[in-house]
Backbone as CSV, one residue per row, in Angstrom:
resi,resn,N_x,N_y,N_z,CA_x,CA_y,CA_z,C_x,C_y,C_z
1,PRO,-19.670,1.900,-4.608,-19.212,3.070,-3.853,-18.593,4.120,-4.779
2,PRO,-18.632,5.367,-4.365,-17.973,6.406,-5.155,-16.465,6.137,-5.235
3,LYS,-15.838,6.633,-6.275,-14.397,6.443,-6.446,-13.653,6.986,-5.230
4,GLY,-12.697,6.199,-4.730,-11.900,6.618,-3.584,-12.560,6.367,-2.241
5,HIS,-13.642,5.597,-2.217,-14.367,5.297,-0.981,-14.557,3.787,-0.835
6,LEU,-14.704,3.343,0.408,-15.054,1.960,0.717,-16.240,1.964,1.666
7,ALA,-17.049,0.921,1.579,-18.161,0.772,2.515,-17.656,0.102,3.787
8,VAL,-18.070,0.620,4.931,-17.821,-0.037,6.214,-19.154,-0.144,6.935
9,TYR,-19.277,-1.167,7.756,-20.489,-1.401,8.522,-20.172,-1.166,9.988
10,VAL,-21.006,-0.383,10.642,-20.741,0.049,12.015,-21.875,-0.406,12.914
11,GLY,-21.503,-0.871,14.113,-22.505,-1.297,15.085,-22.815,-2.764,14.916
12,GLY,-24.078,-3.096,15.027,-24.499,-4.481,14.890,-25.122,-4.982,16.172
13,GLU,-25.309,-6.287,16.238,-25.997,-6.899,17.377,-25.340,-6.557,18.705
14,LYS,-24.018,-6.548,18.733,-23.305,-6.250,19.977,-23.668,-4.863,20.495
15,GLU,-23.963,-3.952,19.574,-24.300,-2.572,19.943,-25.804,-2.366,20.077
16,GLY,-26.579,-3.448,20.008,-28.011,-3.363,20.262,-28.879,-3.022,19.067
17,GLY,-28.410,-3.277,17.877,-29.231,-2.994,16.707,-28.536,-3.407,15.432
18,PRO,-29.177,-3.145,14.308,-28.556,-3.510,13.035,-27.358,-2.612,12.737
19,SER,-26.447,-3.119,11.935,-25.299,-2.296,11.564,-25.727,-1.254,10.534
20,ARG,-25.000,-0.142,10.521,-25.244,0.929,9.554,-24.095,0.955,8.561
21,ARG,-24.413,1.224,7.314,-23.404,1.275,6.252,-22.973,2.722,6.041
22,TYR,-21.661,2.925,6.016,-21.080,4.245,5.773,-20.115,4.144,4.602
23,MET,-20.035,5.196,3.813,-19.036,5.297,2.754,-17.884,6.130,3.318
24,VAL,-16.699,5.554,3.323,-15.547,6.189,3.960,-14.454,6.431,2.919
25,PRO,-13.914,7.645,2.867,-12.790,7.885,1.953,-11.614,6.968,2.302
26,VAL,-10.994,6.404,1.296,-9.874,5.480,1.503,-8.764,6.135,2.322
27,ILE,-8.555,7.426,2.158,-7.497,8.139,2.883,-7.671,8.014,4.402
28,TYR,-8.896,7.845,4.883,-9.148,7.708,6.322,-8.466,6.474,6.907
29,PHE,-8.266,5.441,6.091,-7.679,4.204,6.587,-6.240,4.402,7.056
30,ASN,-5.604,5.497,6.668,-4.245,5.808,7.118,-4.220,6.658,8.380
31,HIS,-5.362,7.142,8.824,-5.411,8.032,9.987,-5.354,7.210,11.282
32,PRO,-4.582,7.657,12.283,-4.461,6.906,13.544,-5.799,6.659,14.248
33,LEU,-6.716,7.613,14.226,-8.014,7.403,14.881,-8.797,6.288,14.196
34,PHE,-8.770,6.261,12.880,-9.465,5.201,12.154,-8.753,3.872,12.367
35,GLY,-7.424,3.931,12.475,-6.652,2.726,12.756,-7.074,2.066,14.057
36,GLU,-7.406,2.877,15.059,-7.896,2.326,16.335,-9.192,1.549,16.122
37,LEU,-10.097,2.105,15.324,-11.358,1.410,15.041,-11.096,0.102,14.296
38,LEU,-10.148,0.119,13.383,-9.816,-1.100,12.645,-9.198,-2.154,13.559
39,ARG,-8.401,-1.723,14.539,-7.834,-2.680,15.508,-8.947,-3.315,16.344
40,GLU,-9.947,-2.520,16.718,-11.089,-3.079,17.452,-11.786,-4.140,16.602
41,SER,-11.925,-3.858,15.322,-12.551,-4.808,14.412,-11.727,-6.090,14.312
42,GLU,-10.413,-5.930,14.214,-9.534,-7.099,14.140,-9.653,-7.945,15.402
43,GLU,-9.683,-7.298,16.572,-9.799,-8.032,17.832,-11.125,-8.782,17.910
44,GLU,-12.180,-8.169,17.416,-13.514,-8.771,17.479,-13.698,-9.879,16.445
45,PHE,-13.270,-9.639,15.212,-13.594,-10.544,14.111,-12.397,-11.238,13.483
46,GLY,-11.190,-10.752,13.710,-10.019,-11.296,13.026,-9.931,-10.756,11.610
47,PHE,-8.936,-11.239,10.879,-8.718,-10.749,9.518,-9.605,-11.439,8.494
48,HIS,-10.112,-12.601,8.802,-10.842,-13.399,7.813,-12.341,-13.373,8.066
49,HIS,-12.864,-12.208,8.354,-14.296,-12.020,8.586,-15.012,-11.975,7.240
50,PRO,-16.061,-12.791,7.058,-16.775,-12.748,5.776,-17.551,-11.437,5.619
51,GLY,-17.677,-10.987,4.416,-18.438,-9.762,4.157,-17.559,-8.534,4.220
52,GLY,-18.207,-7.390,4.355,-17.503,-6.114,4.362,-16.792,-5.846,5.671
53,ILE,-16.099,-4.736,5.714,-15.398,-4.314,6.926,-16.447,-3.904,7.946
54,THR,-16.422,-4.559,9.101,-17.381,-4.278,10.164,-16.637,-3.728,11.365
55,ILE,-17.103,-2.591,11.870,-16.483,-1.954,13.027,-17.460,-2.051,14.195
56,PRO,-17.085,-2.800,15.249,-18.003,-3.060,16.357,-18.008,-1.944,17.401
57,CYS,-18.504,-0.778,17.023,-18.602,0.319,17.981,-19.930,1.024,17.752
58,PRO,-20.382,1.793,18.724,-21.616,2.554,18.518,-21.459,3.540,17.355
59,ALA,-22.536,3.745,16.627,-22.506,4.672,15.491,-22.064,6.063,15.928
60,ALA,-22.466,6.493,17.122,-22.098,7.836,17.599,-20.580,7.968,17.732
61,LYS,-19.909,6.928,18.214,-18.447,6.959,18.338,-17.813,7.027,16.950
62,PHE,-18.316,6.210,16.020,-17.782,6.217,14.663,-17.958,7.591,14.022
63,GLU,-19.129,8.179,14.196,-19.395,9.494,13.606,-18.484,10.564,14.203
64,LEU,-18.187,10.461,15.497,-17.261,11.403,16.131,-15.864,11.273,15.516
65,VAL,-15.398,10.044,15.361,-14.086,9.813,14.753,-14.072,10.348,13.324
66,ARG,-15.118,10.056,12.579,-15.199,10.523,11.189,-15.178,12.050,11.118
67,THR,-15.890,12.700,12.023,-15.923,14.165,12.063,-14.548,14.730,12.396
68,ARG,-13.859,14.110,13.356,-12.529,14.587,13.746,-11.525,14.426,12.609
69,ILE,-11.604,13.306,11.886,-10.696,13.095,10.759,-10.993,14.110,9.658
70,ALA,-12.262,14.330,9.365,-12.641,15.296,8.326,-12.164,16.696,8.696
71,ALA,-12.296,17.066,9.969,-11.844,18.387,10.417,-10.333,18.512,10.260
72,ALA,-9.604,17.457,10.587,-8.146,17.476,10.441,-7.765,17.593,8.966
73,GLU,-8.485,16.886,8.100,-8.222,16.967,6.662,-8.480,18.380,6.152
74,ASP,-9.590,18.982,6.587,-9.909,20.356,6.179,-8.836,21.324,6.664
75,ASN,-8.375,21.126,7.895,-7.340,21.981,8.468,-6.043,21.862,7.669
76,ASN,-5.704,20.635,7.268,-4.493,20.423,6.465,-4.597,21.121,5.116
77,LYS,-5.777,21.115,4.521,-5.969,21.779,3.224,-5.799,23.284,3.355
78,LEU,-6.239,23.840,4.486,-6.118,25.279,4.695,-4.660,25.708,4.839
79,ARG,-3.824,24.824,5.369,-2.408,25.146,5.585,-1.609,25.150,4.291
80,ARG,-2.100,24.487,3.277,-1.343,24.353,2.019,-1.336,25.620,1.234
C-alpha cells in the first residue's frame, strides 16, 4: 500500500458478491463515520479475524462514507 494507507476489504458473501479492496488513508480510522464501519466489522467478525480488515457493508455505503470523510478533510484544509 502507499505510505499512510491501509487496505480494507468491503462487502463479501453477506453482501452478495466478492469483497472489494480499497486503499484507505490511515487518518480515516480516527473519523467517527469510519469508526461506525469498524464497529460493524467488530460485531460481525470480532477482533481476531484472520486476514485484512473486512467491513461487512455494501460497497456503495462504504464509498459514501469515504466521500463524506474526504469532503470533510478538504473542508478542514480550506479553513487553515
